[in-house]
Residue, then its C-alpha position, 0 to 999 in steps of 0.5 A: m450470125t450463122g444459123a443452123p443449116k437448113s434441112p431439106r423440107r425447109r429449102a423445097r418449102e422456100f423454092a416452092l414459094q419462090g415459084v408460087y410467087q413468080w406464077l402470081l406475079n406472072q401466071s408462068a407456066l407451072t413446067a417453066i417455073e420449076s425448071q427455073m427454080s431447078e437452075v438456082g443455087g443451093f436447089d440440090k440440096c432441097d427435097r424434090d419430091l415435096f418441092v414437085g408436089l406443094l409447087r403443083g398441088t398449090i398452083s394447080n388448087a389455087p382457086e379452091l385454097q384461096v376459098g379455104f383460108a378466105p374467111y381467116i382473113e379480115r381483107p380482100l385477097n387482093e390486098l394480100s402482099p405475094i408473099e403472104r398469100g403465097i405462104l397462106l396458099i402453099s400450107t393451105f395446101e399442106l394442111i388439107h393435102r398432106p395429114d402425114t405433116p403435123y399441123r404443127v411443123i406447117i405452121n412454123e414452116a410458115i412462119e419462118l417463110a413469112k419472117g424471112y419474106g414477108g413484111t414486118d408483121g406478117h408472121k403474125f397474120v400468118n400464124g392467126v390465119l394458119d390457126k384458124l384453118a387448122a382448127h377448122v380443117r384438123a380439128d382432131e389433130v388440133e384438139a389432141n394437141a391442146r389435151e397433151r399440152a393440158a396434160a403436161r401443165g397437170h391440168k384435166p382435160a374439160 
């Protein structure tokens, strides 16, 4: 079965996840990670600007990003798999620092990364954490989305 071709933005997020994963495991230098990722097959098909922005932004803000999502996880950070942690770091960065990307897109992309690279139910965990985080850091957008969905179903807003 062949899926639809991956968008350049999806590819950028995948490469950013690979880079953050490498950084989490080895504390590799950012320049070395960028250089190594650019040599990987398929890199030329990714949105390079998005990749660089996500990788640099995530790694340089990692402590603050972890503080951002930590209240929404029910276990210590060191018990997260490096994949889950990397996805949460990247997605938290996007939710906070990339308001031009709709929060639902960020969460859906994170779920797809977790399905592709994470454990069996990792996508459910990632979804739950990011839904709660989005309701906090993008409250206006989340509320507007809920009102639109209610209106589409014929319900009056509360």
